[in-house]
C-alpha positions in Angstrom: -48.9 -6.3 -97.0 -45.3 -7.0 -95.9 -44.6 -3.3 -95.5 -47.4 -2.9 -93.0 -46.3 -6.0 -91.1 -42.6 -4.7 -91.0 -43.7 -1.2 -89.9 -45.8 -2.7 -87.1 -43.0 -4.9 -86.0 -40.6 -1.9 -86.0 -43.0 0.1 -83.8 -43.4 -2.8 -81.4 -39.6 -3.3 -81.2 -39.1 0.4 -80.6 -41.7 0.4 -77.8 -40.1 -2.7 -76.2 -36.6 -1.2 -76.4 -37.8 2.0 -74.6 -39.6 0.1 -72.0 -36.6 -2.1 -71.4 -34.3 0.9 -71.0 -36.6 2.7 -68.6 -37.7 -0.4 -66.5 -35.7 0.5 -63.4 -36.5 4.2 -63.1 -39.0 5.7 -60.7 -41.5 8.3 -61.8 -39.7 10.9 -59.7 -36.4 10.2 -61.3 -37.9 10.5 -64.8 -39.6 13.8 -63.9 -36.3 15.2 -62.5 -34.4 14.1 -65.6 -37.0 15.7 -67.9 -36.4 19.1 -66.2 -32.6 19.0 -66.6 -32.6 21.1 -69.9 -34.5 23.8 -68.1 -32.4 23.9 -64.9 -30.8 27.2 -65.6 -34.1 29.0 -66.5 -35.2 31.7 -64.0 
């Protein structure tokens, strides 16, 4: 029972950390950043 609760807590904490880190970014900035690895593709 405790392992399920700890796993759920870890997922919630990970989701919260990602949301906290990306809170100030616009959708356009995130779209541009996701294309950076493919910038030199023809």
